[in-house]
C-alpha positions as CSV (number, residue, x, y, z in Angstrom):
1,X,8.1,-26.9,-10.4
2,X,9.5,-23.8,-12.1
3,X,9.8,-20.5,-10.2
4,X,6.4,-18.7,-10.5
5,X,4.6,-21.8,-11.8
6,X,3.2,-24.9,-10.1
7,X,0.6,-27.5,-11.0
8,X,-0.5,-31.1,-11.7
9,X,-1.1,-33.4,-14.6
10,X,-4.7,-34.4,-15.2
11,X,-6.7,-36.2,-17.9
12,X,-9.8,-34.2,-19.0
13,X,-12.1,-35.5,-21.7
14,X,-9.5,-38.1,-22.5
15,X,-6.7,-35.6,-23.1
16,X,-3.7,-34.9,-20.9
17,X,-3.7,-31.4,-19.4
18,X,-1.2,-29.6,-17.2
19,X,-3.2,-27.6,-14.7
20,X,-1.1,-24.8,-13.5
21,X,-1.1,-21.7,-11.3
22,X,1.0,-19.0,-12.7
23,X,2.3,-16.0,-10.8
24,X,1.1,-12.5,-11.9
25,X,2.9,-9.2,-11.4
26,X,1.5,-8.6,-7.9
27,X,2.3,-12.0,-6.6
28,X,-1.2,-13.5,-6.9
29,X,-1.7,-16.6,-9.0
30,X,-4.0,-17.2,-12.0
31,X,-5.2,-20.5,-13.6
32,X,-3.8,-22.0,-16.8
33,X,-4.4,-25.3,-18.5
34,X,-1.6,-26.3,-20.9
35,X,-1.6,-29.1,-23.5
36,X,1.6,-30.3,-25.0
37,X,1.6,-32.0,-28.4
38,X,3.5,-35.2,-29.3
39,X,6.9,-34.8,-30.9
40,X,10.2,-33.1,-30.1
41,X,10.2,-29.9,-28.1
42,X,10.5,-26.9,-27.9
43,X,7.0,-26.3,-29.4
44,X,5.4,-23.1,-30.6
45,X,2.7,-21.9,-28.2
46,X,-0.7,-20.4,-28.8
47,X,-2.8,-19.1,-25.8
48,X,-6.6,-18.8,-25.8
49,X,-8.6,-16.2,-23.9
50,X,-12.4,-16.3,-23.9
51,X,-14.5,-13.4,-22.6
52,X,-14.4,-11.8,-19.2
53,X,-12.2,-12.9,-16.4
54,X,-12.8,-14.8,-13.2
55,X,-13.7,-18.5,-12.7
56,X,-10.2,-19.7,-11.9
57,X,-9.3,-23.4,-12.3
58,X,-13.0,-24.5,-12.4
59,X,-13.4,-22.4,-15.6
60,X,-10.2,-24.0,-17.1
61,X,-11.4,-27.6,-16.4
62,X,-14.9,-26.9,-17.7
63,X,-13.4,-25.3,-20.9
64,X,-11.3,-28.5,-21.5
65,X,-14.4,-30.6,-20.9
66,X,-16.9,-28.7,-23.0
67,X,-15.2,-26.2,-25.4
68,X,-11.8,-27.7,-26.3
69,X,-12.5,-28.5,-30.0
70,X,-10.4,-25.6,-31.3
71,X,-7.6,-26.0,-28.8
72,X,-7.4,-29.7,-29.6
73,X,-7.0,-28.9,-33.3
74,X,-4.1,-26.8,-32.5
75,X,-2.5,-29.5,-30.4
76,X,-3.0,-32.0,-33.2
77,X,-1.2,-29.5,-35.6
78,X,1.8,-29.5,-33.3
79,X,1.2,-26.5,-31.1
80,X,1.5,-26.3,-27.4
81,X,-1.8,-24.7,-26.4
82,X,-3.3,-23.2,-23.3
83,X,-6.6,-21.9,-22.0
84,X,-5.8,-19.0,-19.7
85,X,-7.7,-17.2,-17.0
86,X,-7.2,-13.8,-15.5
87,X,-8.8,-11.5,-12.9
88,X,-12.2,-10.0,-13.5
89,X,-12.7,-7.0,-15.8
90,X,-12.7,-3.6,-14.1
91,X,-15.2,-1.2,-15.6
92,X,-13.2,1.5,-17.4
93,X,-10.1,0.5,-15.5
94,X,-8.0,0.7,-18.6
95,X,-9.1,4.2,-19.5
96,X,-9.3,5.6,-15.9
97,X,-6.3,3.8,-14.3
98,X,-3.6,5.0,-16.7
99,X,-0.3,3.2,-17.3
100,X,0.8,0.8,-14.6
101,X,3.9,2.2,-12.8
102,X,6.0,-0.3,-10.9
103,X,8.3,0.8,-8.1
104,X,9.7,-0.7,-4.9
105,X,9.2,0.2,-1.2
106,X,11.0,-1.5,1.7
107,X,12.3,-4.2,-0.6
108,X,8.9,-5.0,-2.0
109,X,6.8,-4.1,-5.0
110,X,4.9,-0.8,-5.1
111,X,2.4,-0.1,-7.8
112,X,0.3,3.0,-8.6
113,X,-2.7,0.8,-9.1
114,X,-3.7,-2.9,-9.2
115,X,-2.8,-4.8,-12.3
116,X,-5.6,-5.3,-14.8
117,X,-6.7,-8.6,-16.5
118,X,-4.8,-8.0,-19.7
119,X,-1.6,-7.5,-17.6
120,X,-2.3,-10.9,-16.1
121,X,-2.1,-12.3,-19.6
122,X,1.3,-10.7,-20.2
123,X,2.5,-12.3,-16.9
124,X,1.2,-15.7,-18.2
125,X,3.0,-15.3,-21.6
126,X,6.3,-14.4,-19.9
127,X,6.0,-17.3,-17.4
128,X,5.1,-19.9,-20.0
129,X,8.0,-18.8,-22.2
130,X,10.3,-20.0,-19.4
131,X,9.2,-23.6,-19.8
132,X,11.8,-25.8,-21.5
133,X,9.1,-27.3,-23.8
134,X,8.1,-23.9,-25.2
135,X,9.9,-22.0,-28.0
136,X,9.9,-18.4,-26.5
137,X,10.3,-16.9,-30.0
138,X,7.1,-18.5,-31.3
139,X,4.2,-17.5,-29.1
140,X,0.7,-16.3,-30.3
141,X,-2.6,-15.4,-28.7
142,X,-6.2,-15.9,-29.7
143,X,-8.7,-13.7,-27.9
144,X,-12.5,-13.8,-28.3
145,X,-15.0,-11.0,-27.4
146,X,-13.5,-9.2,-24.3
147,X,-10.5,-11.5,-24.8
148,X,-10.2,-9.9,-28.3
149,X,-10.1,-6.4,-26.8
150,X,-7.5,-7.6,-24.3
151,X,-5.3,-8.8,-27.1
152,X,-5.4,-5.3,-28.6
153,X,-4.5,-3.7,-25.2
154,X,-1.6,-6.2,-24.9
155,X,0.0,-5.6,-28.2
156,X,-0.3,-1.8,-27.8
157,X,2.3,-2.0,-25.0
158,X,3.9,-5.5,-25.1
159,X,5.9,-6.8,-28.1
160,X,6.6,-10.4,-27.0
161,X,4.0,-12.0,-29.2
162,X,4.5,-13.0,-32.8
163,X,0.8,-12.8,-33.8
164,X,-2.7,-12.3,-32.3
165,X,-6.2,-13.2,-33.5
166,X,-8.9,-10.9,-32.1
167,X,-12.3,-12.7,-32.8
168,X,-15.3,-10.5,-32.3
169,X,-13.2,-8.0,-30.3
170,X,-15.5,-6.0,-28.0
171,X,-13.1,-3.1,-28.1
172,X,-15.4,-0.3,-27.0
173,X,-13.0,0.7,-24.1
174,X,-9.9,0.3,-26.2
175,X,-11.4,2.7,-28.9
176,X,-12.7,5.0,-26.2
177,X,-16.2,4.7,-27.4
178,X,-19.0,7.0,-26.2
179,X,-22.1,4.7,-26.2
180,X,-25.5,5.9,-27.3
181,X,-28.8,5.4,-25.5
182,X,-28.6,1.6,-26.1
183,X,-26.2,1.5,-23.1
184,X,-27.4,2.7,-19.7
185,X,-26.3,2.8,-16.1
186,X,-27.4,0.0,-13.7
187,X,-29.1,1.9,-10.9
188,X,-28.1,-0.6,-8.3
189,X,-24.3,-0.7,-9.0
190,X,-23.9,2.6,-11.0
191,X,-21.9,0.6,-13.6
192,X,-22.7,0.7,-17.3
193,X,-24.9,-2.0,-18.8
194,X,-23.7,-2.4,-22.4
195,X,-25.0,-5.9,-23.1
196,X,-27.5,-4.7,-25.8
197,X,-25.4,-1.8,-27.1
198,X,-26.1,-1.5,-30.8
199,X,-23.1,-0.6,-32.9
200,X,-23.7,-2.3,-36.2
201,X,-22.4,0.4,-38.5
202,X,-18.7,1.4,-39.0
203,X,-19.5,5.1,-39.5
204,X,-21.6,5.2,-36.3
205,X,-18.7,3.8,-34.3
206,X,-16.1,6.1,-36.0
207,X,-18.2,9.1,-35.1
208,X,-18.5,8.1,-31.4
209,X,-14.9,7.1,-30.5
210,X,-12.1,9.4,-29.3
211,X,-10.1,9.1,-32.5
212,X,-7.0,10.8,-31.1
213,X,-6.7,8.2,-28.2
214,X,-7.6,5.2,-30.4
215,X,-5.0,6.2,-33.0
216,X,-2.4,6.7,-30.4
217,X,-3.0,3.2,-28.9
218,X,-2.9,1.6,-32.4
219,X,0.2,3.5,-33.4
220,X,2.2,1.5,-30.7
221,X,1.3,-1.9,-32.3
222,X,4.0,-3.9,-34.1
223,X,2.4,-7.4,-33.8
224,X,0.6,-8.8,-36.8
225,X,-3.1,-9.3,-36.2
226,X,-6.2,-11.0,-37.7
227,X,-9.5,-9.4,-36.8
228,X,-12.6,-11.6,-37.1
229,X,-16.0,-10.1,-37.5
230,X,-19.4,-11.8,-37.4
231,X,-22.2,-10.8,-39.8
232,X,-25.3,-9.5,-37.9
233,X,-23.5,-9.0,-34.5
234,X,-24.7,-5.9,-32.7
235,X,-21.0,-4.9,-32.3
236,X,-19.9,-5.5,-35.9
237,X,-19.2,-1.8,-36.3
238,X,-16.7,-2.0,-33.5
239,X,-15.0,-5.0,-35.1
240,X,-14.8,-3.2,-38.4
241,X,-13.5,0.0,-36.8
242,X,-10.6,-1.9,-35.2
243,X,-9.5,-3.2,-38.5
244,X,-10.1,0.1,-40.3
245,X,-7.9,2.0,-37.9
246,X,-5.2,-0.7,-38.0
247,X,-5.1,-0.5,-41.8
248,X,-5.1,3.3,-41.9
249,X,-2.2,3.2,-39.5
250,X,-0.3,0.9,-41.9
251,X,-0.3,-2.1,-39.5
252,X,0.1,-5.7,-40.6
253,X,-3.5,-6.8,-40.1
254,X,-6.1,-9.0,-41.8
255,X,-9.9,-9.0,-41.8
256,X,-12.5,-11.6,-42.4
257,X,-16.2,-11.7,-41.3
258,X,-18.2,-14.9,-40.9
259,X,-21.9,-15.5,-41.3
260,X,-22.7,-17.3,-38.1
261,X,-25.4,-17.1,-35.4
262,X,-23.3,-17.9,-32.4
263,X,-21.3,-15.4,-30.4
264,X,-18.0,-17.1,-29.8
265,X,-18.4,-19.3,-32.9
266,X,-14.6,-19.8,-33.1
267,X,-14.9,-22.1,-30.0
268,X,-17.5,-24.9,-30.7
269,X,-19.1,-26.3,-27.6
270,X,-20.6,-29.7,-26.8
271,X,-24.4,-30.2,-27.0
272,X,-26.6,-31.9,-24.4
273,X,-25.4,-35.3,-25.7
274,X,-21.8,-34.5,-25.0
275,X,-20.9,-34.2,-28.6
276,X,-19.3,-31.2,-30.3
277,X,-21.6,-29.4,-32.7
278,X,-19.3,-28.0,-35.5
279,X,-20.5,-26.5,-38.8
280,X,-18.6,-25.6,-41.9
281,X,-18.3,-22.0,-41.0
282,X,-16.6,-22.9,-37.7
283,X,-14.3,-25.3,-39.5
284,X,-13.4,-22.5,-41.9
285,X,-12.7,-20.0,-39.1
286,X,-10.5,-22.5,-37.2
287,X,-8.5,-23.3,-40.3
288,X,-8.1,-19.6,-41.0
289,X,-6.8,-19.2,-37.5
290,X,-4.3,-22.1,-37.9
291,X,-3.1,-20.8,-41.2
292,X,-2.6,-17.3,-39.8
293,X,-0.5,-18.7,-36.9
294,X,1.4,-21.0,-39.1
295,X,2.5,-18.1,-41.3
296,X,3.5,-15.7,-38.5
297,X,5.0,-18.3,-36.1
298,X,6.8,-19.8,-39.1
299,X,5.6,-23.2,-38.3
300,X,4.3,-26.1,-40.6
301,X,5.8,-24.8,-43.8
């Protein structure tokens, strides 16, 4: 056991996984599943974040059982790799909560608000860097959908990652987007329903974001990024806007869009027969992600 981390070794789908609970900033613990490659340590590390939070260790174990194709490819390539979880998303918590201020009172922590899910990810990064088998100077992050938006939030204020991939980043809050009538308020909860929000076009998105706030956030980024779009996605305009603003700001960023029907195509899943269904577009996207990480983590020359 390392301070702030405890867990067990378990075999899932024939692969060894270290199931761990990692301490976050407010003293609560979040679930992580780490795979270590064969060979001599320390290893470069890539973390994987998929969608909204919650689910805990049950989510981690299911991910290794049913959607570990991509993470297994990274382990085979010599990367330590981890599925990570975090607390549930708070509607507009990033925009309304403001920066997290950490102080002390009576010898304990005092915060101006509860940490958010992307801040849990920063906690996990810092904790895993403390492991002897990890090279703390070679850590990257792959985030999909809300996980992609979280990656952008992270690198706007944290500079301990060498590279991030934001695949289909649902970055409406990060860009401070004012939705049109395709989004609406759920009368029962009074929270926004944006599941069918239509933001296909770049120009439409650029006209509806708070450009001053979006540019300020992006101006703080120093981490290289790879933004992945998906042809036909109803949020493709948001994906394109993220990259457009990154390039306009002179950031080290790459863009590629893929013609695939599946949201989350970067992480192939098993079918009803328990076999991974992987097509050539997914193979291409996974290889593109590996090449990007190789280049920025200076691994596998």
